[in-house]
C-alpha positions in Angstrom: -10.2 20.0 34.3 -11.9 22.2 31.7 -15.5 22.8 32.1 -16.4 24.0 28.7 -20.1 23.9 28.0 -21.8 23.3 24.7 -24.9 25.1 25.7 -24.3 28.7 24.7 -27.1 31.0 25.7 -30.1 29.6 23.9 -31.6 33.0 23.5 -28.5 34.1 21.6 -27.1 30.8 20.2 -27.5 32.0 16.7 -25.4 35.1 17.6 -22.3 33.3 18.8 -20.7 32.6 15.5 -18.3 29.9 16.6 -15.9 28.3 19.0 -12.6 27.8 17.3 -11.0 24.5 18.2 -7.4 23.7 17.2 -7.0 20.2 16.0 -3.9 19.8 18.1 -5.2 18.9 21.6 -2.4 20.8 23.3 -4.2 24.1 22.5 -7.4 25.4 24.1 -10.6 26.3 22.2 -11.4 29.9 21.6 -14.9 31.4 22.2 -15.8 34.1 19.6 -16.9 37.4 21.1 -17.4 40.1 18.5 -15.2 43.2 18.7 -12.8 41.6 21.1 -10.0 40.5 18.8 -11.7 37.5 17.3 -10.9 38.2 13.7 -7.2 38.5 14.5 -7.5 35.3 16.7 -9.1 33.4 13.9 -6.2 34.2 11.6 -3.7 33.4 14.4 -5.3 30.0 15.2 -5.5 29.0 11.5 -1.7 29.1 11.5 -1.3 26.5 14.3 0.1 23.1 13.5 -2.8 20.8 12.5 -5.2 23.7 11.7 -8.5 24.3 13.4 -12.2 23.5 13.2 -15.0 25.9 13.9 -17.9 24.6 15.8 -21.3 26.1 16.4 -22.5 26.2 20.0 -24.6 23.0 19.8 -21.7 20.7 18.9 -18.3 21.9 20.1 -16.1 19.6 22.1 -16.7 20.2 25.8 -13.6 18.4 26.9 -11.4 21.3 25.8 -10.5 24.3 27.9 -12.3 27.3 26.5 -10.7 30.8 26.4 -12.0 34.2 25.4 -10.6 37.7 25.1 -12.4 40.3 27.1 -12.2 43.9 25.9 -12.8 47.0 27.9 -16.6 47.4 27.5 -16.4 51.1 26.8 -13.7 50.6 24.1 -15.7 47.8 22.6 -19.0 49.7 22.3 -17.1 52.8 20.9 -15.4 50.5 18.3 -18.7 49.0 17.4 -20.2 52.4 16.8 -17.3 53.5 14.6 -17.5 50.3 12.6 -21.2 50.7 12.1 -21.0 54.3 11.0 -18.1 53.7 8.7 -19.5 50.5 7.1 -23.1 51.7 7.2 -24.3 48.6 9.0 -28.0 48.0 9.6 -28.9 51.7 9.3 -26.9 52.6 12.4 -24.9 55.2 10.4 -27.9 57.5 11.0 -27.7 57.1 14.8 -26.0 59.6 16.9 -23.5 58.2 19.4 -26.0 58.7 22.3 -28.9 57.0 20.3 -26.6 54.1 19.5 -25.6 53.5 23.1 -29.2 53.9 24.4 -30.3 51.3 21.8 -27.7 48.9 23.1 -28.9 49.5 26.6 -32.7 49.5 26.2 -33.5 47.2 23.4 -34.1 43.8 24.8 -34.5 41.8 21.6 -31.1 42.7 20.1 -29.7 39.9 18.0 -26.5 41.7 17.1 -23.5 40.2 19.0 -21.5 43.4 18.6 -24.1 45.3 20.7 -24.7 42.7 23.4 -22.7 42.6 26.6 -19.8 40.1 26.4 -21.2 38.3 29.4 -24.4 37.4 27.6 -22.5 36.0 24.7 -20.5 33.8 27.1 -23.3 32.5 29.2 -25.1 29.2 28.8 -28.8 29.0 28.6 -28.6 27.7 32.2 -26.8 30.9 33.3 -23.3 29.3 33.5 -20.3 31.2 32.3 -18.8 29.1 29.5 -15.1 30.2 29.2 -12.7 28.5 31.6 -10.3 31.4 31.3 -10.7 35.1 30.4 -7.8 37.1 28.9 -8.0 40.9 29.3 -7.0 42.1 25.8 -3.6 40.6 26.3 -1.9 39.6 23.0 1.3 38.5 24.8 -0.7 36.1 26.9 -2.3 34.7 23.8 1.1 34.3 22.1 2.4 32.4 25.2 -0.6 30.1 25.4 -0.6 29.1 21.8 3.2 29.2 21.3 3.2 31.8 18.6 4.8 35.2 18.1 2.7 38.1 19.6 0.6 39.8 16.9 1.8 43.2 15.8 -1.4 45.2 15.9 -1.4 48.2 13.5 -4.8 49.2 14.9 -5.2 52.9 15.5 -8.0 53.5 18.0 -10.5 56.1 16.9 -11.2 59.3 18.7 -12.9 58.5 22.1 -16.5 59.3 22.3 -18.0 61.8 24.7 -19.9 60.1 27.6 -22.4 62.4 29.2 -23.0 61.4 32.8 -26.6 60.1 32.2 -25.4 58.0 29.2 -22.5 56.6 31.1 -24.8 55.6 34.0 -27.2 53.9 31.7 -24.4 52.0 30.0 -22.9 51.0 33.3 -26.3 49.6 34.5 -26.7 47.5 31.3 -23.1 46.4 31.0 -22.3 46.2 34.7 -21.2 42.6 34.6 -18.8 43.2 31.7 -17.3 46.2 33.5 -17.0 44.1 36.7 -15.2 41.3 34.9 -12.9 43.8 33.2 -12.0 45.4 36.5 -11.7 42.1 38.5 -10.0 39.5 36.4 -6.4 39.2 37.5 -3.6 40.0 35.0 
């Protein structure tokens, strides 16, 4: 039985943009985690029979199974940095790679969902993990669940960033639960 919870982390509830719920009850809901395939998923889900509705955390249907796509935490933060530099978001284009990662690790009042650990975005205000199922960056699994053709992704990853040891240690301490989930969820 799905255990989806409408109480997304109160501290960040304004950060979680939406839970996408297909109108056809055969399909599970989708929890939006920034920089983890959510734009593509939104487009995919809109093509389902019956369409979809977007719900904000305070009102989405709790009787539906809730899925999310988990991205490798290192890839996700590198992708966020590249996007912010390229699109000149919030002045971060002036940050070096190391300054950006340290900001993500040290600043406790971040309101930007791209910079928060995925786990925080997925946790209720009571500390309960909201998604019933986590998919590890697996577009074929998504296609099978929703009965669609797998997405052809023309995404070319950027050049990997250099991770000095001290920066990697700091990131691993702040994002340890994201890393643990990435390494432990069965395929």
